[in-house]
C-alpha positions as a printed NumPy array, in Angstrom:
array([[-72.682,  -9.304, -36.306],
       [-71.853,  -7.781, -33.021],
       [-68.439,  -6.435, -32.119],
       [-67.971,  -9.221, -29.597],
       [-68.48 , -11.833, -32.322],
       [-65.926, -10.104, -34.582],
       [-63.364,  -9.997, -31.759],
       [-63.98 , -13.659, -30.882],
       [-63.597, -14.704, -34.53 ],
       [-60.318, -12.764, -34.751],
       [-59.127, -14.396, -31.519],
       [-59.961, -17.851, -32.882],
       [-57.929, -17.038, -36.007],
       [-54.965, -15.917, -33.875],
       [-55.115, -19.101, -31.806],
       [-55.278, -21.191, -34.956],
       [-52.214, -19.386, -36.396],
       [-50.278, -19.825, -33.135],
       [-51.002, -23.562, -33.206],
       [-49.837, -23.765, -36.819],
       [-46.661, -21.917, -35.885],
       [-46.054, -24.3  , -32.975],
       [-46.5  , -27.28 , -35.304],
       [-44.034, -25.786, -37.797],
       [-41.501, -25.132, -35.04 ],
       [-41.829, -28.73 , -33.856],
       [-41.133, -30.033, -37.369],
       [-38.09 , -27.768, -37.57 ],
       [-36.8  , -28.924, -34.155],
       [-37.25 , -32.571, -35.137],
       [-35.285, -31.991, -38.358],
       [-32.438, -30.36 , -36.446],
       [-32.366, -33.26 , -34.001],
       [-32.094, -35.738, -36.868],
       [-29.284, -33.752, -38.484],
       [-27.411, -33.623, -35.197],
       [-27.814, -37.367, -34.673],
       [-26.516, -38.094, -38.179],
       [-23.514, -35.782, -37.685],
       [-22.622, -37.418, -34.382],
       [-22.766, -40.885, -35.942],
       [-20.675, -39.754, -38.911],
       [-17.874, -38.557, -36.69 ],
       [-15.706, -41.432, -35.666],
       [-14.736, -41.041, -32.073],
       [-11.642, -42.867, -31.008],
       [-11.271, -43.418, -27.337],
       [ -7.627, -43.607, -26.458],
       [ -6.25 , -43.166, -23.015],
       [ -4.851, -39.733, -22.535],
       [ -1.208, -39.78 , -21.578],
       [ -0.582, -38.22 , -18.233],
       [  1.54 , -35.144, -18.534],
       [  3.971, -35.025, -15.66 ],
       [  3.593, -31.929, -13.574],
       [  6.52 , -29.641, -13.468],
       [  8.198, -29.599, -10.172],
       [  7.658, -26.135,  -8.964],
       [ 10.762, -24.541,  -7.687],
       [ 10.229, -22.257,  -4.778],
       [ 10.307, -18.785,  -6.186],
       [ 12.819, -16.529,  -4.674],
       [ 11.055, -13.463,  -3.54 ],
       [ 12.768, -10.368,  -4.689],
       [ 13.014,  -7.815,  -1.992],
       [ 11.073,  -4.822,  -3.176],
       [ 13.203,  -1.777,  -3.584],
       [ 11.557,   1.136,  -1.865],
       [ 12.152,   4.756,  -2.674],
       [ 12.163,   7.736,  -0.378],
       [  8.721,   8.622,  -1.733],
       [  7.372,   5.149,  -0.874],
       [  8.561,   5.432,   2.706],
       [  7.356,   9.014,   2.978],
       [  3.888,   7.963,   1.793],
       [  3.577,   5.132,   4.322],
       [  4.87 ,   7.247,   7.191],
       [  2.673,  10.212,   6.243],
       [ -0.403,   7.99 ,   6.32 ],
       [  0.514,   6.664,   9.758],
       [  1.175,  10.19 ,  10.992],
       [ -2.216,  11.374,   9.709],
       [ -3.801,   8.491,  11.622],
       [ -2.486,   9.914,  14.891],
       [  0.787,   8.02 ,  15.101],
       [  3.125,  10.989,  14.658],
       [  5.188,  10.198,  17.764],
       [  5.643,   6.58 ,  16.638],
       [  6.695,   7.717,  13.155],
       [  9.275,  10.095,  14.633],
       [ 10.481,   7.248,  16.841],
       [ 11.005,   5.032,  13.784],
       [ 13.024,   7.708,  12.02 ],
       [ 15.172,   8.184,  15.111],
       [ 15.586,   4.417,  15.524],
       [ 17.093,   4.181,  12.049],
       [ 19.568,   6.974,  12.708],
       [ 17.932,  10.08 ,  11.368],
       [ 16.429,  13.28 ,  12.586],
       [ 14.44 ,  13.465,   9.359],
       [ 13.507,  10.851,   6.782],
       [ 16.051,  11.975,   4.194],
       [ 18.85 ,  11.264,   6.726],
       [ 18.114,   7.528,   6.662],
       [ 20.145,   5.129,   4.538],
       [ 18.016,   3.88 ,   1.584],
       [ 19.007,   0.283,   2.397],
       [ 16.871,   0.631,   5.549],
       [ 13.673,   1.651,   3.722],
       [ 12.258,  -1.888,   3.553],
       [ 12.762,  -2.394,   7.296],
       [ 11.147,   0.942,   8.103],
       [  8.115,   0.173,   5.95 ],
       [  7.798,  -3.266,   7.533],
       [  7.776,  -1.745,  11.008],
       [  5.535,   1.13 ,   9.98 ],
       [  2.898,  -1.224,   8.567],
       [  2.273,  -2.725,  12.004],
       [  2.079,   0.622,  13.779],
       [ -1.376,   1.079,  15.211],
       [ -2.186,  -2.624,  15.002],
       [ -0.929,  -3.191,  18.513]])
């Protein structure tokens, strides 16, 4: 026998084994399908209307005013200053009654941050 004949015979055997495997897998799949069908029939499904759960009336949440620290304000103003808005930052500090940031009343921090956030957007 030639080498080609040996290779072809081996290939025919492989193909035959693959077909046998496919047939076995089909039998297995069919068995699983039957088991699933039996299980579904065995389970008694009761169809009852689902009661509507009333939605909670959402109360408008009161937004807590964030309490800012000196460091928070300093960070925001430093960023604006680094972006070329040093004069505007100094103007904000002066507007709120200080010659430096630490002179400003902490109750004004939220207002300063709010104004500082829009600097440069104009």
